[in-house]
C-alpha positions as CSV (number, residue, x, y, z in Angstrom):
1,M,77.8,-21.6,20.3
2,I,74.7,-20.9,18.2
3,R,72.1,-19.2,19.8
4,G,68.1,-20.5,19.4
5,I,66.2,-18.1,16.8
6,R,63.1,-16.7,18.8
7,R,60.0,-17.3,16.9
8,V,57.6,-13.9,16.6
9,A,53.9,-15.0,16.8
10,F,50.6,-13.7,18.0
11,T,49.3,-15.4,20.7
12,L,45.8,-17.1,20.8
13,I,44.6,-14.1,22.8
14,E,46.4,-11.3,21.0
15,L,44.3,-12.9,17.7
16,L,41.0,-13.0,19.5
17,V,41.0,-9.3,20.7
18,V,42.5,-8.1,17.3
19,I,39.5,-9.9,15.4
20,A,37.1,-8.8,18.3
21,I,38.5,-5.6,17.4
22,I,38.0,-5.6,13.5
23,G,34.5,-7.0,14.2
24,V,33.6,-3.6,16.3
25,L,34.7,-1.7,13.7
26,I,32.5,-3.6,10.8
27,A,29.8,-2.9,13.3
28,L,30.0,0.4,14.1
29,L,31.2,1.1,10.1
30,L,28.0,-1.0,8.6
31,P,25.1,1.1,9.4
32,A,27.3,4.3,7.8
33,V,27.9,2.1,4.8
34,Q,24.2,1.2,4.5
35,K,23.1,4.9,4.9
36,V,25.4,5.7,1.7
37,R,24.4,3.6,-0.1
38,E,21.3,4.4,0.4
39,A,21.3,8.5,-0.3
40,A,23.4,7.0,-3.6
41,N,20.1,5.1,-4.6
42,R,17.6,7.8,-3.5
43,V,19.6,10.2,-5.8
44,S,19.6,7.1,-8.5
45,C,16.0,7.1,-8.0
46,S,15.7,10.9,-8.3
47,N,17.5,10.9,-11.6
48,N,15.0,7.9,-12.9
49,L,12.2,10.7,-12.2
50,K,13.7,13.2,-13.6
51,Q,14.4,11.8,-16.7
52,M,11.1,10.4,-16.8
53,A,9.2,13.5,-16.1
54,L,11.8,15.3,-18.9
55,A,10.6,12.3,-21.5
56,V,6.6,13.8,-20.7
57,H,7.4,17.4,-21.3
58,N,9.4,16.0,-24.9
59,H,6.2,13.8,-25.3
60,H,4.1,17.3,-24.9
61,D,6.4,18.9,-27.4
62,V,6.0,16.8,-29.9
63,F,2.4,15.4,-29.5
64,K,1.0,18.7,-28.2
65,S,-0.6,16.8,-24.8
66,M,0.9,14.5,-22.2
67,P,1.1,10.6,-22.5
68,T,-2.1,9.0,-21.5
69,A,-2.5,6.0,-19.2
70,G,-4.0,3.9,-21.8
71,E,-6.9,1.9,-22.4
72,P,-8.3,-0.3,-19.4
73,N,-6.6,-3.9,-19.8
74,Y,-9.7,-5.8,-19.9
75,Y,-10.5,-4.2,-23.1
76,N,-7.4,-4.4,-25.1
77,W,-3.9,-6.4,-23.8
78,N,-2.3,-5.4,-26.6
79,R,-0.2,-2.6,-27.8
80,T,-2.0,-0.6,-30.7
81,L,-0.1,-1.2,-33.6
82,K,-1.1,0.8,-37.4
83,G,0.7,-2.0,-39.8
84,T,4.3,-2.8,-37.7
85,V,4.4,0.5,-36.4
86,P,3.2,1.2,-33.1
87,A,0.3,4.1,-32.1
88,S,1.6,7.4,-30.4
89,G,0.1,9.1,-28.3
90,A,-3.8,9.3,-27.2
91,Q,-4.6,6.6,-30.1
92,Q,-2.2,3.9,-28.1
93,S,-3.7,1.3,-25.7
94,W,-0.9,0.5,-23.6
95,G,0.2,3.1,-20.8
96,W,2.5,6.3,-20.5
97,L,5.4,4.2,-19.3
98,Y,5.1,2.6,-23.3
99,Q,4.4,5.9,-24.7
100,I,7.4,7.5,-23.5
101,L,9.9,4.8,-24.6
102,P,11.1,7.2,-27.8
103,F,12.0,10.0,-25.4
104,V,13.9,8.1,-23.1
105,E,16.6,6.8,-25.7
106,Q,14.6,3.3,-26.5
107,D,12.8,3.7,-29.4
108,N,14.1,0.7,-30.9
109,L,12.5,-0.8,-27.8
110,W,9.0,0.7,-28.6
111,R,9.4,-0.1,-32.5
112,Y,10.5,-3.9,-31.3
113,Y,8.2,-5.6,-34.0
114,E,8.1,-10.2,-34.3
115,P,5.8,-10.9,-37.4
116,D,3.4,-13.0,-36.2
117,T,3.1,-15.4,-39.3
118,N,1.8,-18.5,-36.4
119,T,-1.5,-17.8,-35.2
120,A,-0.7,-20.7,-32.5
121,D,2.4,-18.7,-31.6
122,L,0.6,-16.0,-29.7
123,Q,3.7,-13.8,-29.5
124,F,1.5,-10.5,-30.2
125,Q,3.9,-8.8,-32.6
126,G,6.8,-8.6,-30.1
127,D,4.5,-7.3,-27.1
128,Y,6.2,-10.4,-25.3
129,F,9.9,-9.3,-25.5
130,I,9.0,-5.6,-24.6
131,L,6.8,-6.5,-21.4
132,A,9.8,-8.5,-20.6
133,H,12.9,-6.2,-20.9
134,P,11.9,-2.1,-19.6
135,P,14.3,0.3,-19.3
136,S,16.3,0.2,-16.2
137,I,15.3,3.7,-15.3
138,Y,11.5,2.2,-14.5
139,N,13.1,0.5,-11.3
140,C,14.6,1.9,-8.2
141,P,18.0,0.8,-6.7
142,S,16.7,0.5,-3.5
143,R,13.7,-1.9,-4.3
144,R,14.7,-4.0,-7.3
145,Q,17.4,-2.9,-9.4
146,G,17.1,-4.4,-13.0
147,G,13.7,-5.3,-12.4
148,V,12.5,-9.3,-11.2
149,L,11.0,-10.6,-14.4
150,S,7.8,-12.6,-13.3
151,T,4.7,-14.1,-14.4
152,D,1.6,-12.6,-15.1
153,P,-1.3,-13.9,-13.2
154,F,-3.4,-13.4,-15.9
155,P,-2.4,-15.2,-19.0
156,W,-3.3,-13.7,-22.4
157,N,-5.6,-15.9,-24.3
158,N,-4.3,-18.9,-21.8
159,V,-0.5,-18.4,-22.6
160,P,1.8,-17.5,-19.6
161,V,3.5,-13.6,-20.0
162,Q,6.8,-12.9,-18.7
163,V,6.3,-9.4,-17.2
164,V,8.7,-6.7,-15.4
165,A,7.0,-4.3,-13.1
166,T,7.7,-0.9,-12.7
167,D,8.5,0.8,-9.3
168,Y,7.0,4.4,-10.6
169,A,3.3,5.2,-11.6
170,G,1.6,8.2,-12.9
171,N,-0.8,11.1,-11.2
172,G,-4.2,9.4,-11.6
173,G,-5.8,12.0,-9.6
174,T,-7.8,11.6,-6.0
175,F,-10.4,8.9,-7.2
176,S,-9.5,5.5,-8.1
177,L,-10.6,4.6,-12.0
178,G,-11.7,1.2,-11.1
179,W,-14.7,-1.0,-12.0
180,D,-16.6,-0.2,-8.9
181,N,-17.2,0.8,-5.2
182,Q,-16.6,-3.1,-4.2
183,T,-13.1,-3.1,-5.4
184,D,-11.7,0.5,-5.4
185,G,-13.9,2.8,-3.2
186,T,-15.5,4.7,-5.9
187,N,-18.3,4.6,-8.0
188,N,-17.2,6.2,-11.1
189,T,-19.4,9.1,-11.0
190,G,-16.3,11.5,-10.1
191,T,-14.5,13.8,-12.0
192,F,-11.4,13.3,-13.0
193,N,-8.5,15.3,-11.6
194,G,-5.4,13.5,-12.4
195,V,-2.7,14.2,-14.9
196,M,-2.4,10.5,-16.6
197,H,-5.6,10.7,-18.6
198,A,-7.5,7.2,-19.1
199,L,-9.0,6.4,-22.2
200,D,-12.1,4.2,-23.0
201,P,-13.0,3.9,-26.5
202,T,-15.9,1.6,-25.6
203,G,-17.8,4.2,-23.1
204,M,-18.6,1.0,-20.8
205,F,-15.6,1.3,-18.5
206,L,-14.9,4.7,-17.2
207,I,-17.0,8.1,-16.4
208,P,-18.4,9.8,-19.8
209,T,-15.7,12.9,-18.2
210,V,-12.5,10.9,-18.8
211,I,-13.6,9.8,-22.5
212,K,-11.6,12.7,-24.7
213,G,-9.9,10.6,-26.9
214,K,-7.0,12.7,-26.4
215,G,-4.2,13.0,-23.6
216,L,-4.3,16.4,-21.6
217,R,-2.3,19.3,-22.1
218,F,0.0,21.4,-19.5
219,A,-2.5,23.6,-19.6
220,D,-5.2,21.7,-18.5
221,I,-3.0,21.9,-15.7
222,T,-5.1,25.0,-13.8
223,D,-3.4,25.0,-10.6
224,G,0.4,25.3,-12.1
225,L,3.0,22.9,-13.0
226,S,4.9,23.6,-10.1
227,N,1.9,22.7,-7.4
228,T,0.9,19.2,-9.2
229,M,2.5,15.8,-9.2
230,L,3.3,14.2,-12.4
231,L,5.2,11.1,-11.6
232,G,6.1,9.1,-8.3
233,E,7.3,6.0,-6.5
234,K,4.3,3.5,-6.2
235,A,4.0,1.4,-2.7
236,V,4.1,-2.4,-3.1
237,N,3.5,-5.7,-0.5
238,K,7.2,-6.2,0.2
239,A,6.3,-10.2,0.9
240,T,5.6,-10.2,-2.9
241,Y,7.6,-7.6,-4.7
242,Q,10.5,-9.7,-5.6
243,S,8.4,-13.2,-6.5
244,G,9.0,-14.9,-9.7
245,T,5.7,-16.1,-10.1
246,D,3.2,-13.8,-9.1
247,A,3.3,-10.5,-7.3
248,V,-0.2,-9.1,-5.9
249,W,-2.5,-6.2,-7.5
250,G,-1.0,-3.3,-8.5
251,D,2.2,-4.9,-9.1
252,D,1.7,-7.9,-11.2
253,E,0.8,-7.1,-14.7
254,G,3.7,-5.1,-16.3
255,Y,5.0,-1.7,-16.5
256,A,3.6,-1.1,-20.1
257,I,-0.3,-2.2,-19.1
258,G,-2.8,0.5,-20.3
259,L,-4.7,1.9,-17.1
260,A,-4.1,-0.2,-13.9
261,W,-2.4,0.6,-10.4
262,D,0.4,-1.1,-11.7
263,N,1.6,2.0,-13.1
264,I,-1.0,4.7,-12.0
265,R,-1.8,6.0,-8.6
266,Y,-4.3,8.0,-6.5
267,S,-4.6,9.9,-3.5
268,R,-8.0,9.4,-1.8
269,T,-9.3,8.8,1.8
270,P,-10.6,6.6,3.3
271,D,-10.0,3.5,1.0
272,A,-12.5,0.5,0.0
273,L,-11.4,-0.8,3.2
274,G,-11.0,1.5,5.9
275,L,-7.1,1.0,5.6
276,P,-5.0,4.3,5.9
277,A,-4.5,5.7,2.5
278,N,-1.1,7.4,3.3
279,P,1.7,7.2,1.3
280,V,3.9,4.1,3.1
281,Q,7.4,2.6,3.1
282,D,7.7,-0.8,1.9
283,Q,6.1,-3.5,4.4
284,V,4.6,-6.9,4.6
285,C,1.0,-6.9,4.1
286,P,-1.3,-8.4,6.6
287,S,-2.7,-11.9,4.7
288,T,-6.2,-11.3,5.4
289,V,-6.4,-8.0,3.6
290,G,-7.3,-8.7,-0.3
291,W,-9.9,-10.2,-3.3
292,G,-9.9,-12.9,-4.7
293,P,-7.0,-15.3,-5.0
294,D,-4.7,-12.0,-4.5
295,T,-4.5,-11.7,-1.0
296,A,-2.5,-8.8,0.7
297,A,-3.7,-6.3,-2.4
298,W,-3.4,-3.2,-0.2
299,P,-1.1,-1.0,-0.7
300,N,-2.0,-1.3,-4.1
301,W,-3.0,2.3,-4.9
302,R,-1.1,3.9,-2.6
303,W,2.3,6.1,-2.9
304,G,5.0,4.9,-1.3
305,A,8.7,3.8,-1.6
306,A,11.8,1.6,-0.5
307,H,13.2,4.4,1.0
308,P,12.9,5.5,5.0
309,G,11.4,8.9,5.1
310,G,9.2,9.0,2.3
311,F,8.9,8.6,-1.7
312,N,10.2,10.6,-4.5
313,M,7.9,12.3,-6.7
314,A,8.5,14.5,-9.9
315,L,6.2,17.5,-9.9
316,A,4.6,18.6,-13.8
317,D,7.2,21.4,-14.3
318,G,10.0,18.4,-14.2
319,S,11.2,19.0,-10.8
320,V,11.7,16.1,-8.2
321,R,10.6,16.5,-4.6
322,L,10.9,14.2,-1.3
323,V,7.4,13.7,0.1
324,N,7.3,12.9,3.6
325,Y,5.3,9.7,4.4
326,S,3.5,11.9,7.2
327,I,2.2,14.2,4.6
328,D,-1.0,15.4,5.8
329,L,-3.8,13.4,3.9
330,Q,-5.7,16.6,2.5
331,T,-2.2,18.3,1.3
332,L,-1.7,14.5,-0.5
333,Q,-5.2,15.2,-2.3
334,Y,-4.5,19.0,-3.2
335,L,-1.0,17.6,-4.6
336,C,-3.1,15.3,-7.2
337,N,-5.4,17.1,-7.9
338,R,-4.9,19.4,-11.2
339,N,-7.3,22.1,-11.1
340,D,-9.1,22.4,-7.3
341,G,-6.9,26.1,-7.0
342,Q,-5.9,24.8,-3.5
343,V,-2.6,26.6,-2.0
344,F,-0.5,23.9,-0.3
345,N,3.4,23.7,1.4
346,L,5.5,20.8,1.1
347,D,8.5,22.3,3.4
């Protein structure tokens, strides 16, 4: 007699139980995976700042001064060329992130040049290409690894410009170098006390104390390199920083541009609109806050990051530290002021 073969199989209930267990395990593991990923991103972000800080030091070794914030882009949208070669140091109208390219192994990008034989082409001798191709270290992996290509809302000569914004900014001090007290809360009569020195060859935009014609030296940081911020992560509007068409002020004109909130940030209180000036984690900004067509301009001059808890910053000695979002605003001002003689503790 042939016995029947018994088939071994899971019942529907057993399958549902297994699926439920797997779902619970995934739910338990997902936060841990996210924490590990964020921890790795924070380390990568710190390394980005470390490389840029070392590049600033190498720039100082070569040119005997730090890179500058460049010229306000209301004067000069284009980088400064001497023939077909970019100008260096304080002769360069573009900002510090462009100026340090040779020191982050991007000399070819820094030198990139396209003969502008067709005046109708308006490609600006390769400037467009440079603005659209920043080094990967200029973006934080927690926010937009590899950068986001977007259209500058202020076309050069009515020709749209594709740019990539940076997630990092140089220390501009304790007041914003802007045009008037309606837009940035200052009246341009203060003394520049940051480390990224702005240039103003015409003398019409910035205060006389800023117009030096050369970058600052480390010796000008009288508070000491270990007591002064050099670079840090910048806050952006979470609603627009992934936009491919337009972002908001402080995140819309590209990484290389001269003196702009896009790559220079400040520490001051109170701000122009009575909003908090403390560092902030990325968040969606109120649509009622802003100037002109760019709604939600806040927090365009503030420090901040995509990371929870705080933002990374590099001191002028090259070391990288985490600054809590809850930092006392007066302490943050001391940190951004290179010559106030104040003693403070970040721990």
